[in-house]
C-alpha positions in Angstrom: -20.7 -15.1 12.6 -22.6 -14.1 15.7 -24.5 -15.6 18.6 -28.3 -16.2 18.2 -29.0 -13.0 20.2 -26.9 -9.8 20.3 -29.3 -7.4 22.1 -27.2 -7.2 25.3 -23.9 -6.9 23.3 -25.4 -4.2 21.1 -26.7 -2.2 24.1 -23.3 -2.4 25.8 -21.4 -1.4 22.5 -23.7 1.6 22.0 -22.9 2.7 25.6 -19.2 2.1 25.2 -19.1 4.0 21.9 -20.6 7.0 23.6 -17.5 7.1 25.9 -14.7 6.3 23.4 -12.5 9.2 22.4 -10.1 9.3 19.4 -7.1 7.0 19.9 -4.0 9.1 20.3 -1.4 8.7 17.6 1.6 7.9 19.7 3.8 6.2 17.2 5.7 7.5 14.1 6.2 5.7 10.8 9.8 6.6 9.9 9.3 5.7 6.3 6.3 8.0 5.7 7.1 10.4 8.5 3.5 10.1 9.7 1.9 9.5 13.1 -0.3 6.6 13.8 -2.0 4.8 16.7 -0.1 1.6 17.4 -1.9 -1.5 18.7 -0.8 -0.9 22.3 -2.2 2.7 22.1 -5.5 1.3 20.7 -5.9 -1.4 23.4 -4.9 1.0 26.3 -7.3 3.6 25.1 -10.3 1.2 24.8 -9.7 -1.3 27.6 -11.2 0.8 30.5 -14.4 1.5 28.6 -14.7 -2.1 27.4 -14.3 -3.4 31.0 -16.9 -0.9 32.3 -19.5 -2.2 29.9 -18.7 -5.9 30.1 -17.1 -6.1 26.6 -13.9 -7.6 25.4 -12.1 -8.2 22.2 -10.3 -11.5 21.6 -8.3 -12.2 18.4 -6.9 -15.5 17.0 -4.7 -16.4 14.1 -6.5 -18.9 11.9 -7.0 -19.9 8.3 -9.6 -18.8 5.8 -11.6 -21.1 3.4 -8.7 -21.2 0.9 -6.2 -22.2 3.6 -4.6 -18.7 3.8 -3.6 -17.1 7.0 -6.4 -15.0 8.6 -7.2 -13.1 11.8 -10.4 -14.0 13.6 -11.7 -11.2 15.8 -14.4 -11.7 18.5 -16.3 -8.9 20.1 -17.6 -10.5 23.3 -20.1 -9.5 25.9 -20.2 -10.8 29.5 -23.6 -12.4 28.8 -22.0 -14.8 26.3 -23.2 -13.0 23.3 -20.6 -12.4 20.6 -19.9 -11.2 17.0 -16.9 -12.4 15.1 -15.4 -11.8 11.7 -12.3 -13.0 9.8 -9.8 -10.9 8.0 -7.3 -12.2 5.5 -3.6 -11.5 6.4 -1.6 -10.0 3.5 2.1 -10.8 3.9 4.8 -9.4 1.6 6.8 -12.6 2.0 6.5 -16.0 3.6 8.5 -15.8 6.8 7.8 -15.3 10.5 8.7 -11.6 10.5 6.2 -10.8 7.7 3.5 -12.9 9.4 4.1 -11.1 12.7 3.9 -7.7 11.0 0.7 -8.7 9.1 -0.9 -10.0 12.3 -0.1 -6.8 14.3 -1.3 -4.6 11.5 -4.5 -6.7 11.1 -5.1 -6.8 14.9 -5.0 -3.0 15.1 -7.4 -2.4 12.3 -9.8 -5.2 13.2 -9.8 -4.1 16.9 -10.6 -0.5 15.9 -13.2 -1.6 13.3 -15.0 -3.9 15.7 -15.4 -1.1 18.2 -15.9 1.8 15.8 -12.7 3.5 17.1 -11.0 6.3 15.1 -7.4 7.5 15.2 -6.8 8.9 11.8 -7.8 12.3 10.4 -11.1 12.3 8.5 -10.5 13.3 4.8 -14.1 12.6 3.8 -12.8 9.5 1.8 -10.8 11.7 -0.5 -7.7 9.5 -0.6 -9.8 6.4 -1.0 -11.8 7.8 -3.9 -9.0 9.5 -5.9 -8.5 8.0 -9.3 -5.3 6.1 -9.7 -3.0 8.0 -12.0 -2.1 6.1 -15.1 1.5 6.4 -16.1 1.8 7.8 -19.6 4.2 6.0 -21.9 7.5 7.9 -22.1 8.1 9.4 -25.5 11.4 8.2 -26.9 14.1 10.8 -27.1 15.6 11.9 -30.5 18.8 9.9 -29.5 16.8 6.8 -28.8 14.9 7.0 -32.1 18.1 7.7 -34.0 19.9 4.7 -32.4 16.9 2.4 -33.2 16.8 3.6 -36.9 20.6 3.2 -37.2 20.5 -0.3 -35.7 17.9 -1.3 -38.3 19.8 0.2 -41.2 23.3 -1.0 -40.3 24.2 -4.3 -38.6 27.8 -3.3 -37.7 28.6 -0.6 -35.2 31.5 0.5 -37.3 29.2 1.0 -40.3 26.8 3.0 -38.2 29.7 5.2 -36.9 31.1 5.7 -40.4 27.7 6.7 -41.7 27.1 9.2 -38.9 30.6 10.7 -39.3 29.9 11.2 -43.0 26.7 13.2 -42.2 28.1 15.4 -39.5 31.6 15.8 -41.1 33.6 15.0 -38.0 34.9 12.0 -36.1 33.1 10.7 -33.0 33.9 8.1 -30.4 30.3 7.1 -29.9 26.8 8.3 -30.8 26.7 9.9 -27.3 29.1 12.6 -28.7 26.4 14.0 -31.0 24.7 17.3 -30.2 20.9 17.5 -30.6 21.2 19.4 -33.9 23.6 16.7 -35.2 21.1 14.0 -34.2 18.3 15.8 -36.0 20.6 16.0 -39.1 21.3 12.3 -39.0 17.5 11.6 -38.6 16.6 13.7 -41.6 19.2 11.9 -43.7 17.9 8.5 -42.6 14.3 9.5 -43.5 
């Protein structure tokens, strides 16, 4: 959504972008041990340049067409011209803390996006274009295969234990007591 005309806004934004520098990464994410530019860093870095060129950012919490929470960001010019866009808020749970976190996160990215600001290292889209690794199904161990076959052949744990002891010629407390060669011997006998 935008005003009918955006010529003055566009001219001011072009001039402002020529003056913006990268936003300093002044905060640390303790979980990922990485640096990032927090919302106050972004606003502090951009505000003087915005004011100089008659620009402002204004953000509101609203709802999208489906009724979900969203952030509405306006890029405003002193002439009254504006551009606005809405961003869906993604919350991990439905409580005030999750909403506050989602709003702060969205405000930072929407603010930077509206102005063309950067703070992160440019990896030439490598991380965004890497194929997702597909987890390969885990191959069952010999012990797991043996337990499955024994369970199908003998209903009773006592019958399973007696059968295994007759194959390996010794007493055991449980199937966990078997060595790998003993498991292979039981498997061969089951086949």
